[in-house]
A tleap script that builds the chain and sets N, CA, C and O, in Angstrom:
source leaprc.protein.ff14SB
mol = sequence {
  NMET TYR ASP ALA SER ARG PHE GLU ALA ARG
  ALA HIE SER GLY GLN THR ASP ARG SER LEU
  VAL ASP SER PRO SER ASN ARG ILE GLU PRO
  LEU VAL ALA THR GLN ALA ALA ALA PHE LEU
  TRP VAL TYR ASP ASP ALA ARG CYS LEU LEU
  SER ASP ARG GLY TYR CYS GLN PRO ILE GLU
  GLU ALA ALA HIE MET SER MET SER PHE ASN
  LEU CYS SER ASN ALA PHE ILE VAL TYR ALA
  PHE PHE ASP MET ALA VAL LEU LEU ARG ASP
  ARG ALA SER PRO GLU PHE LEU CYS GLU ALA
  LEU GLU ALA ARG ALA GLN LEU PRO GLN ALA
  THR ILE ASN VAL THR LEU THR ARG MET CTHR
}
set mol.1.N position { -55.565 19.516 22.002 }
set mol.1.CA position { -55.613 20.625 22.939 }
set mol.1.C position { -54.933 21.842 22.315 }
set mol.1.O position { -53.871 21.724 21.705 }
set mol.2.N position { -55.548 23.000 22.472 }
set mol.2.CA position { -55.023 24.241 21.903 }
set mol.2.C position { -53.879 24.760 22.761 }
set mol.2.O position { -54.017 24.864 23.980 }
set mol.3.N position { -52.771 25.079 22.149 }
set mol.3.CA position { -51.610 25.587 22.854 }
set mol.3.C position { -51.467 27.079 22.552 }
set mol.3.O position { -50.923 27.458 21.515 }
set mol.4.N position { -51.960 27.924 23.462 }
set mol.4.CA position { -51.943 29.374 23.245 }
set mol.4.C position { -50.518 29.909 23.133 }
set mol.4.O position { -50.285 30.883 22.418 }
set mol.5.N position { -49.569 29.295 23.821 }
set mol.5.CA position { -48.198 29.801 23.767 }
set mol.5.C position { -47.603 29.631 22.368 }
set mol.5.O position { -46.795 30.455 21.941 }
set mol.6.N position { -47.989 28.579 21.654 }
set mol.6.CA position { -47.511 28.407 20.283 }
set mol.6.C position { -48.061 29.504 19.384 }
set mol.6.O position { -47.339 30.060 18.556 }
set mol.7.N position { -49.365 29.817 19.553 }
set mol.7.CA position { -49.957 30.893 18.767 }
set mol.7.C position { -49.256 32.207 19.074 }
set mol.7.O position { -48.892 32.948 18.160 }
set mol.8.N position { -49.066 32.496 20.344 }
set mol.8.CA position { -48.432 33.746 20.764 }
set mol.8.C position { -47.021 33.845 20.198 }
set mol.8.O position { -46.608 34.920 19.764 }
set mol.9.N position { -46.294 32.769 20.196 }
set mol.9.CA position { -44.920 32.794 19.700 }
set mol.9.C position { -44.867 33.072 18.204 }
set mol.9.O position { -43.881 33.617 17.708 }
set mol.10.N position { -45.916 32.703 17.487 }
set mol.10.CA position { -45.939 32.902 16.039 }
set mol.10.C position { -46.572 34.237 15.644 }
set mol.10.O position { -46.380 34.710 14.523 }
set mol.11.N position { -47.309 34.831 16.546 }
set mol.11.CA position { -47.999 36.089 16.228 }
set mol.11.C position { -46.986 37.215 16.109 }
set mol.11.O position { -46.011 37.276 16.857 }
set mol.12.N position { -47.229 38.080 15.181 }
set mol.12.CA position { -46.336 39.225 14.985 }
set mol.12.C position { -47.103 40.514 15.204 }
set mol.12.O position { -48.309 40.580 14.967 }
set mol.13.N position { -46.407 41.522 15.651 }
set mol.13.CA position { -47.059 42.779 15.994 }
set mol.13.C position { -47.543 43.553 14.780 }
set mol.13.O position { -48.410 44.416 14.921 }
set mol.14.N position { -47.022 43.281 13.609 }
set mol.14.CA position { -47.433 43.991 12.422 }
set mol.14.C position { -46.565 45.208 12.147 }
set mol.14.O position { -46.519 45.689 11.014 }
set mol.15.N position { -45.878 45.714 13.164 }
set mol.15.CA position { -45.012 46.870 12.972 }
set mol.15.C position { -43.550 46.466 12.814 }
set mol.15.O position { -42.747 47.213 12.254 }
set mol.16.N position { -43.217 45.300 13.302 }
set mol.16.CA position { -41.850 44.795 13.170 }
set mol.16.C position { -41.928 43.327 12.808 }
set mol.16.O position { -43.010 42.741 12.777 }
set mol.17.N position { -40.792 42.743 12.538 }
set mol.17.CA position { -40.762 41.317 12.257 }
set mol.17.C position { -40.589 40.492 13.530 }
set mol.17.O position { -40.543 39.263 13.479 }
set mol.18.N position { -40.495 41.171 14.665 }
set mol.18.CA position { -40.301 40.452 15.924 }
set mol.18.C position { -41.630 39.901 16.430 }
set mol.18.O position { -42.688 40.489 16.202 }
set mol.19.N position { -41.561 38.786 17.107 }
set mol.19.CA position { -42.739 38.201 17.714 }
set mol.19.C position { -43.198 39.078 18.869 }
set mol.19.O position { -42.398 39.804 19.460 }
set mol.20.N position { -44.496 39.010 19.192 }
set mol.20.CA position { -45.006 39.743 20.342 }
set mol.20.C position { -44.322 39.296 21.634 }
set mol.20.O position { -44.179 40.085 22.567 }
set mol.21.N position { -43.903 38.037 21.686 }
set mol.21.CA position { -43.230 37.515 22.869 }
set mol.21.C position { -41.877 38.189 23.068 }
set mol.21.O position { -41.414 38.334 24.200 }
set mol.22.N position { -41.237 38.604 21.963 }
set mol.22.CA position { -39.917 39.206 22.056 }
set mol.22.C position { -39.923 40.562 22.745 }
set mol.22.O position { -38.886 40.998 23.244 }
set mol.23.N position { -41.053 41.229 22.782 }
set mol.23.CA position { -41.086 42.567 23.372 }
set mol.23.C position { -42.353 42.769 24.190 }
set mol.23.O position { -43.269 43.461 23.745 }
set mol.24.N position { -42.421 42.174 25.384 }
set mol.24.CA position { -43.632 42.276 26.187 }
set mol.24.C position { -44.001 43.708 26.534 }
set mol.24.O position { -45.185 44.007 26.687 }
set mol.25.N position { -43.037 44.595 26.663 }
set mol.25.CA position { -43.375 45.976 27.003 }
set mol.25.C position { -44.175 46.633 25.897 }
set mol.25.O position { -44.986 47.518 26.169 }
set mol.26.N position { -43.968 46.225 24.665 }
set mol.26.CA position { -44.739 46.775 23.555 }
set mol.26.C position { -46.198 46.336 23.627 }
set mol.26.O position { -47.076 47.011 23.089 }
set mol.27.N position { -46.459 45.217 24.284 }
set mol.27.CA position { -47.826 44.742 24.404 }
set mol.27.C position { -48.541 45.371 25.586 }
set mol.27.O position { -49.751 45.589 25.524 }
set mol.28.N position { -47.829 45.666 26.653 }
set mol.28.CA position { -48.452 46.122 27.887 }
set mol.28.C position { -48.703 47.620 27.903 }
set mol.28.O position { -49.781 48.051 28.312 }
set mol.29.N position { -47.750 48.420 27.473 }
set mol.29.CA position { -47.899 49.866 27.559 }
set mol.29.C position { -49.125 50.405 26.847 }
set mol.29.O position { -49.807 51.250 27.427 }
set mol.30.N position { -49.463 49.980 25.621 }
set mol.30.CA position { -50.664 50.518 24.967 }
set mol.30.C position { -51.963 50.131 25.670 }
set mol.30.O position { -52.987 50.780 25.456 }
set mol.31.N position { -51.945 49.078 26.511 }
set mol.31.CA position { -53.165 48.633 27.164 }
set mol.31.C position { -53.679 49.642 28.188 }
set mol.31.O position { -54.858 49.614 28.539 }
set mol.32.N position { -52.817 50.529 28.668 }
set mol.32.CA position { -53.233 51.529 29.640 }
set mol.32.C position { -54.342 52.409 29.065 }
set mol.32.O position { -55.265 52.781 29.790 }
set mol.33.N position { -54.273 52.741 27.803 }
set mol.33.CA position { -55.262 53.604 27.160 }
set mol.33.C position { -56.322 52.796 26.411 }
set mol.33.O position { -57.046 53.346 25.582 }
set mol.34.N position { -56.417 51.501 26.696 }
set mol.34.CA position { -57.339 50.623 25.994 }
set mol.34.C position { -58.390 50.071 26.951 }
set mol.34.O position { -58.073 49.664 28.068 }
set mol.35.N position { -59.628 50.063 26.505 }
set mol.35.CA position { -60.697 49.412 27.261 }
set mol.35.C position { -61.028 48.101 26.563 }
set mol.35.O position { -61.224 48.071 25.348 }
set mol.36.N position { -61.089 47.033 27.320 }
set mol.36.CA position { -61.390 45.725 26.759 }
set mol.36.C position { -62.809 45.310 27.136 }
set mol.36.O position { -63.316 45.659 28.202 }
set mol.37.N position { -63.427 44.568 26.246 }
set mol.37.CA position { -64.766 44.041 26.504 }
set mol.37.C position { -64.857 42.644 25.901 }
set mol.37.O position { -64.223 42.345 24.888 }
set mol.38.N position { -65.650 41.802 26.536 }
set mol.38.CA position { -65.904 40.462 26.018 }
set mol.38.C position { -67.411 40.283 25.914 }
set mol.38.O position { -68.149 40.561 26.860 }
set mol.39.N position { -67.855 39.817 24.759 }
set mol.39.CA position { -69.265 39.557 24.516 }
set mol.39.C position { -69.413 38.067 24.247 }
set mol.39.O position { -68.868 37.551 23.271 }
set mol.40.N position { -70.137 37.388 25.094 }
set mol.40.CA position { -70.291 35.942 25.007 }
set mol.40.C position { -71.727 35.628 24.601 }
set mol.40.O position { -72.674 36.060 25.258 }
set mol.41.N position { -71.882 34.877 23.520 }
set mol.41.CA position { -73.197 34.431 23.059 }
set mol.41.C position { -73.283 32.930 23.262 }
set mol.41.O position { -72.418 32.182 22.806 }
set mol.42.N position { -74.344 32.487 23.959 }
set mol.42.CA position { -74.559 31.073 24.231 }
set mol.42.C position { -75.932 30.677 23.707 }
set mol.42.O position { -76.931 31.333 24.004 }
set mol.43.N position { -75.978 29.607 22.929 }
set mol.43.CA position { -77.222 29.095 22.352 }
set mol.43.C position { -77.622 27.809 23.058 }
set mol.43.O position { -76.762 27.076 23.545 }
set mol.44.N position { -78.919 27.530 23.116 }
set mol.44.CA position { -79.404 26.306 23.755 }
set mol.44.C position { -79.049 25.055 22.962 }
set mol.44.O position { -78.844 23.990 23.545 }
set mol.45.N position { -78.975 25.173 21.641 }
set mol.45.CA position { -78.683 24.002 20.823 }
set mol.45.C position { -77.408 24.235 20.006 }
set mol.45.O position { -77.014 25.374 19.756 }
set mol.46.N position { -76.784 23.151 19.604 }
set mol.46.CA position { -75.554 23.230 18.811 }
set mol.46.C position { -75.879 23.747 17.417 }
set mol.46.O position { -76.896 23.378 16.830 }
set mol.47.N position { -75.019 24.592 16.898 }
set mol.47.CA position { -75.201 25.142 15.548 }
set mol.47.C position { -73.854 25.661 15.060 }
set mol.47.O position { -72.927 25.853 15.846 }
set mol.48.N position { -73.762 25.880 13.785 }
set mol.48.CA position { -72.559 26.481 13.220 }
set mol.48.C position { -72.627 27.981 13.508 }
set mol.48.O position { -73.537 28.659 13.032 }
set mol.49.N position { -71.692 28.497 14.268 }
set mol.49.CA position { -71.762 29.881 14.702 }
set mol.49.C position { -70.894 30.800 13.859 }
set mol.49.O position { -71.403 31.722 13.221 }
set mol.50.N position { -69.612 30.562 13.849 }
set mol.50.CA position { -68.671 31.395 13.107 }
set mol.50.C position { -67.778 30.507 12.249 }
set mol.50.O position { -67.783 29.284 12.391 }
set mol.51.N position { -67.031 31.116 11.380 }
set mol.51.CA position { -66.040 30.392 10.605 }
set mol.51.C position { -65.086 29.689 11.561 }
set mol.51.O position { -64.836 30.181 12.662 }
set mol.52.N position { -64.555 28.547 11.151 }
set mol.52.CA position { -63.605 27.818 11.991 }
set mol.52.C position { -62.371 28.648 12.318 }
set mol.52.O position { -61.727 28.426 13.343 }
set mol.53.N position { -62.044 29.586 11.470 }
set mol.53.CA position { -60.868 30.422 11.696 }
set mol.53.C position { -61.175 31.673 12.503 }
set mol.53.O position { -60.250 32.384 12.899 }
set mol.54.N position { -62.440 31.962 12.758 }
set mol.54.CA position { -62.820 33.149 13.504 }
set mol.54.C position { -62.629 34.408 12.677 }
set mol.54.O position { -62.380 34.346 11.473 }
set mol.55.N position { -62.748 35.539 13.333 }
set mol.55.CA position { -62.620 36.824 12.659 }
set mol.55.C position { -61.785 37.779 13.503 }
set mol.55.O position { -61.833 37.751 14.733 }
set mol.56.N position { -61.043 38.598 12.838 }
set mol.56.CA position { -60.304 39.682 13.476 }
set mol.56.C position { -60.613 40.918 12.643 }
set mol.56.O position { -60.198 41.011 11.488 }
set mol.57.N position { -61.346 41.875 13.231 }
set mol.57.CA position { -61.843 42.992 12.445 }
set mol.57.C position { -61.492 44.335 13.085 }
set mol.57.O position { -61.777 44.559 14.262 }
set mol.58.N position { -60.874 45.227 12.309 }
set mol.58.CA position { -60.694 46.591 12.820 }
set mol.58.C position { -62.044 47.310 12.814 }
set mol.58.O position { -62.893 47.059 11.958 }
set mol.59.N position { -62.224 48.192 13.766 }
set mol.59.CA position { -63.464 48.954 13.888 }
set mol.59.C position { -63.110 50.435 13.845 }
set mol.59.O position { -62.130 50.851 14.463 }
set mol.60.N position { -63.871 51.217 13.142 }
set mol.60.CA position { -63.702 52.666 13.047 }
set mol.60.C position { -62.272 53.043 12.673 }
set mol.60.O position { -61.500 53.519 13.505 }
set mol.61.N position { -61.945 52.825 11.432 }
set mol.61.CA position { -60.642 53.220 10.893 }
set mol.61.C position { -59.474 52.620 11.684 }
set mol.61.O position { -58.443 53.269 11.866 }
set mol.62.N position { -59.640 51.402 12.144 }
set mol.62.CA position { -58.595 50.633 12.834 }
set mol.62.C position { -58.209 51.184 14.197 }
set mol.62.O position { -57.192 50.772 14.755 }
set mol.63.N position { -58.996 52.107 14.750 }
set mol.63.CA position { -58.700 52.607 16.097 }
set mol.63.C position { -59.053 51.559 17.147 }
set mol.63.O position { -58.477 51.546 18.235 }
set mol.64.N position { -59.993 50.687 16.821 }
set mol.64.CA position { -60.438 49.640 17.732 }
set mol.64.C position { -60.315 48.306 16.999 }
set mol.64.O position { -60.193 48.265 15.774 }
set mol.65.N position { -60.349 47.212 17.770 }
set mol.65.CA position { -60.180 45.894 17.162 }
set mol.65.C position { -61.116 44.909 17.846 }
set mol.65.O position { -61.330 44.981 19.056 }
set mol.66.N position { -61.673 43.989 17.065 }
set mol.66.CA position { -62.458 42.907 17.651 }
set mol.66.C position { -61.969 41.574 17.094 }
set mol.66.O position { -61.558 41.471 15.938 }
set mol.67.N position { -62.026 40.565 17.945 }
set mol.67.CA position { -61.649 39.203 17.564 }
set mol.67.C position { -62.780 38.280 17.991 }
set mol.67.O position { -63.191 38.293 19.151 }
set mol.68.N position { -63.277 37.490 17.069 }
set mol.68.CA position { -64.413 36.613 17.334 }
set mol.68.C position { -64.036 35.177 17.016 }
set mol.68.O position { -63.396 34.903 16.000 }
set mol.69.N position { -64.439 34.257 17.894 }
set mol.69.CA position { -64.205 32.848 17.589 }
set mol.69.C position { -65.135 31.973 18.416 }
set mol.69.O position { -65.641 32.381 19.461 }
set mol.70.N position { -65.345 30.762 17.922 }
set mol.70.CA position { -66.193 29.779 18.594 }
set mol.70.C position { -65.492 29.259 19.836 }
set mol.70.O position { -64.283 29.028 19.829 }
set mol.71.N position { -66.262 29.079 20.904 }
set mol.71.CA position { -65.743 28.423 22.099 }
set mol.71.C position { -66.077 26.942 22.085 }
set mol.71.O position { -65.282 26.107 22.516 }
set mol.72.N position { -67.265 26.629 21.585 }
set mol.72.CA position { -67.725 25.248 21.452 }
set mol.72.C position { -68.875 25.244 20.453 }
set mol.72.O position { -69.087 26.240 19.761 }
set mol.73.N position { -69.615 24.156 20.363 }
set mol.73.CA position { -70.656 24.058 19.333 }
set mol.73.C position { -71.862 24.954 19.598 }
set mol.73.O position { -72.682 25.151 18.702 }
set mol.74.N position { -71.987 25.493 20.793 }
set mol.74.CA position { -73.143 26.347 21.067 }
set mol.74.C position { -72.771 27.691 21.718 }
set mol.74.O position { -73.617 28.331 22.343 }
set mol.75.N position { -71.522 28.112 21.572 }
set mol.75.CA position { -71.126 29.401 22.157 }
set mol.75.C position { -69.970 30.016 21.367 }
set mol.75.O position { -69.070 29.318 20.899 }
set mol.76.N position { -70.023 31.332 21.236 }
set mol.76.CA position { -68.887 32.044 20.657 }
set mol.76.C position { -68.639 33.315 21.458 }
set mol.76.O position { -69.510 33.785 22.190 }
set mol.77.N position { -67.448 33.857 21.308 }
set mol.77.CA position { -67.049 35.034 22.070 }
set mol.77.C position { -66.462 36.077 21.121 }
set mol.77.O position { -65.832 35.745 20.117 }
set mol.78.N position { -66.682 37.325 21.460 }
set mol.78.CA position { -66.086 38.448 20.748 }
set mol.78.C position { -65.304 39.250 21.775 }
set mol.78.O position { -65.871 39.743 22.750 }
set mol.79.N position { -64.008 39.378 21.557 }
set mol.79.CA position { -63.189 40.271 22.367 }
set mol.79.C position { -63.062 41.572 21.595 }
set mol.79.O position { -62.766 41.557 20.400 }
set mol.80.N position { -63.282 42.693 22.261 }
set mol.80.CA position { -63.165 43.992 21.614 }
set mol.80.C position { -62.234 44.872 22.440 }
set mol.80.O position { -62.295 44.886 23.669 }
set mol.81.N position { -61.381 45.598 21.748 }
set mol.81.CA position { -60.419 46.480 22.396 }
set mol.81.C position { -60.608 47.870 21.814 }
set mol.81.O position { -60.521 48.065 20.601 }
set mol.82.N position { -60.867 48.836 22.690 }
set mol.82.CA position { -61.193 50.189 22.267 }
set mol.82.C position { -60.122 51.165 22.731 }
set mol.82.O position { -59.722 51.144 23.895 }
set mol.83.N position { -59.666 52.003 21.843 }
set mol.83.CA position { -58.752 53.086 22.185 }
set mol.83.C position { -59.587 54.151 22.885 }
set mol.83.O position { -60.457 54.765 22.266 }
set mol.84.N position { -59.327 54.374 24.173 }
set mol.84.CA position { -60.165 55.277 24.960 }
set mol.84.C position { -60.160 56.707 24.420 }
set mol.84.O position { -61.197 57.370 24.418 }
set mol.85.N position { -59.015 57.182 23.967 }
set mol.85.CA position { -58.935 58.551 23.454 }
set mol.85.C position { -59.830 58.718 22.226 }
set mol.85.O position { -60.496 59.743 22.078 }
set mol.86.N position { -59.847 57.721 21.351 }
set mol.86.CA position { -60.678 57.793 20.147 }
set mol.86.C position { -62.147 57.591 20.508 }
set mol.86.O position { -63.023 58.264 19.965 }
set mol.87.N position { -62.413 56.660 21.428 }
set mol.87.CA position { -63.786 56.365 21.824 }
set mol.87.C position { -64.468 57.585 22.447 }
set mol.87.O position { -65.657 57.813 22.227 }
set mol.88.N position { -63.722 58.359 23.216 }
set mol.88.CA position { -64.296 59.508 23.918 }
set mol.88.C position { -64.128 60.833 23.182 }
set mol.88.O position { -64.646 61.861 23.618 }
set mol.89.N position { -63.411 60.805 22.075 }
set mol.89.CA position { -63.222 62.033 21.301 }
set mol.89.C position { -64.580 62.614 20.918 }
set mol.89.O position { -65.489 61.881 20.528 }
set mol.90.N position { -64.709 63.908 21.029 }
set mol.90.CA position { -65.948 64.639 20.737 }
set mol.90.C position { -67.075 64.320 21.710 }
set mol.90.O position { -68.206 64.759 21.502 }
set mol.91.N position { -66.793 63.573 22.756 }
set mol.91.CA position { -67.804 63.293 23.782 }
set mol.91.C position { -67.402 63.910 25.117 }
set mol.91.O position { -68.191 63.937 26.062 }
set mol.92.N position { -66.177 64.400 25.186 }
set mol.92.CA position { -65.681 65.037 26.407 }
set mol.92.C position { -64.668 66.098 25.995 }
set mol.92.O position { -64.093 66.043 24.908 }
set mol.93.N position { -64.465 67.056 26.882 }
set mol.93.CA position { -63.497 68.110 26.570 }
set mol.93.C position { -62.093 67.504 26.543 }
set mol.93.O position { -61.837 66.528 27.247 }
set mol.94.N position { -61.190 68.057 25.752 }
set mol.94.CA position { -59.820 67.535 25.702 }
set mol.94.C position { -59.142 67.533 27.070 }
set mol.94.O position { -58.373 66.621 27.374 }
set mol.95.N position { -59.411 68.530 27.887 }
set mol.95.CA position { -58.809 68.592 29.225 }
set mol.95.C position { -59.304 67.432 30.090 }
set mol.95.O position { -58.516 66.764 30.760 }
set mol.96.N position { -60.622 67.204 30.067 }
set mol.96.CA position { -61.193 66.111 30.850 }
set mol.96.C position { -60.653 64.777 30.364 }
set mol.96.O position { -60.303 63.912 31.167 }
set mol.97.N position { -60.587 64.612 29.059 }
set mol.97.CA position { -60.093 63.366 28.479 }
set mol.97.C position { -58.657 63.096 28.930 }
set mol.97.O position { -58.320 61.972 29.302 }
set mol.98.N position { -57.829 64.113 28.894 }
set mol.98.CA position { -56.432 63.970 29.326 }
set mol.98.C position { -56.359 63.556 30.789 }
set mol.98.O position { -55.609 62.645 31.140 }
set mol.99.N position { -57.135 64.221 31.648 }
set mol.99.CA position { -57.160 63.886 33.074 }
set mol.99.C position { -57.681 62.472 33.308 }
set mol.99.O position { -57.139 61.735 34.132 }
set mol.100.N position { -58.724 62.096 32.591 }
set mol.100.CA position { -59.312 60.767 32.756 }
set mol.100.C position { -58.336 59.670 32.341 }
set mol.100.O position { -58.227 58.650 33.021 }
set mol.101.N position { -57.628 59.872 31.237 }
set mol.101.CA position { -56.654 58.872 30.788 }
set mol.101.C position { -55.473 58.781 31.749 }
set mol.101.O position { -54.946 57.692 31.977 }
set mol.102.N position { -55.055 59.904 32.311 }
set mol.102.CA position { -53.976 59.885 33.308 }
set mol.102.C position { -54.426 59.146 34.569 }
set mol.102.O position { -53.667 58.353 35.126 }
set mol.103.N position { -55.657 59.402 35.021 }
set mol.103.CA position { -56.182 58.713 36.197 }
set mol.103.C position { -56.309 57.216 35.930 }
set mol.103.O position { -56.019 56.395 36.800 }
set mol.104.N position { -56.742 56.869 34.725 }
set mol.104.CA position { -56.877 55.453 34.361 }
set mol.104.C position { -55.533 54.747 34.386 }
set mol.104.O position { -55.449 53.584 34.778 }
set mol.105.N position { -54.485 55.441 33.972 }
set mol.105.CA position { -53.140 54.856 33.954 }
set mol.105.C position { -52.655 54.526 35.363 }
set mol.105.O position { -51.763 53.696 35.536 }
set mol.106.N position { -53.236 55.169 36.362 }
set mol.106.CA position { -52.832 54.933 37.751 }
set mol.106.C position { -53.563 53.763 38.401 }
set mol.106.O position { -53.211 53.346 39.504 }
set mol.107.N position { -54.575 53.233 37.725 }
set mol.107.CA position { -55.316 52.108 38.288 }
set mol.107.C position { -54.397 50.903 38.471 }
set mol.107.O position { -53.554 50.638 37.614 }
set mol.108.N position { -54.546 50.172 39.571 }
set mol.108.CA position { -53.661 49.020 39.809 }
set mol.108.C position { -53.898 47.855 38.859 }
set mol.108.O position { -53.005 47.035 38.646 }
set mol.109.N position { -55.104 47.776 38.285 }
set mol.109.CA position { -55.419 46.644 37.416 }
set mol.109.C position { -56.395 47.097 36.334 }
set mol.109.O position { -57.327 47.857 36.599 }
set mol.110.N position { -56.171 46.632 35.145 }
set mol.110.CA position { -57.083 46.952 34.047 }
set mol.110.C position { -58.406 46.227 34.255 }
set mol.110.O position { -58.453 45.178 34.897 }
set mol.111.N position { -59.474 46.787 33.713 }
set mol.111.CA position { -60.788 46.158 33.824 }
set mol.111.C position { -61.229 45.675 32.446 }
set mol.111.O position { -60.766 46.158 31.413 }
set mol.112.N position { -62.130 44.716 32.468 }
set mol.112.CA position { -62.736 44.237 31.230 }
set mol.112.C position { -64.234 44.110 31.474 }
set mol.112.O position { -64.656 43.533 32.476 }
set mol.113.N position { -65.020 44.635 30.581 }
set mol.113.CA position { -66.478 44.514 30.664 }
set mol.113.C position { -66.887 43.224 29.979 }
set mol.113.O position { -66.434 42.940 28.870 }
set mol.114.N position { -67.735 42.442 30.622 }
set mol.114.CA position { -68.195 41.167 30.070 }
set mol.114.C position { -69.714 41.197 29.945 }
set mol.114.O position { -70.416 41.536 30.897 }
set mol.115.N position { -70.216 40.842 28.765 }
set mol.115.CA position { -71.650 40.786 28.509 }
set mol.115.C position { -72.005 39.371 28.037 }
set mol.115.O position { -71.388 38.843 27.112 }
set mol.116.N position { -72.996 38.775 28.676 }
set mol.116.CA position { -73.465 37.433 28.298 }
set mol.116.C position { -74.850 37.567 27.673 }
set mol.116.O position { -75.742 38.192 28.246 }
set mol.117.N position { -75.020 36.974 26.488 }
set mol.117.CA position { -76.323 36.925 25.836 }
set mol.117.C position { -76.686 35.460 25.632 }
set mol.117.O position { -75.947 34.713 24.990 }
set mol.118.N position { -77.820 35.057 26.180 }
set mol.118.CA position { -78.278 33.680 26.032 }
set mol.118.C position { -79.384 33.658 24.998 }
set mol.118.O position { -80.374 34.379 25.116 }
set mol.119.N position { -79.210 32.830 23.988 }
set mol.119.CA position { -80.190 32.713 22.888 }
set mol.119.C position { -80.922 31.386 23.024 }
set mol.119.O position { -80.302 30.335 23.185 }
set mol.120.N position { -82.231 31.445 22.958 }
set mol.120.CA position { -83.027 30.201 23.094 }
set mol.120.C position { -83.576 29.790 21.752 }
set mol.120.O position { -84.267 28.776 21.653 }
savepdb mol mol.pdb
quit
């Protein structure tokens, strides 16, 4: 059985030598300006989908991040995290972007977009 708490305890933020568990506020505050998405691919038959170790890939000069891994023999998931300011840059006026990010910070709960693709 996979123990997520063991993984979390060993994971490091990359900016310090402290574990992510040691500073929960460092994990939560940046999420206000982050949009999360999950992409789930499900196949009808079992097949080798991704590397056993999965993938963790920066997107667009490391402003965004995706993590991909197998869920079982016929499904894998990609979690993607997007920096809203970078994602919307040049697509909205700076004033609108500032207002939108401030309004988003006031939301009671973060949202995540989920997309399911079934492959036959």
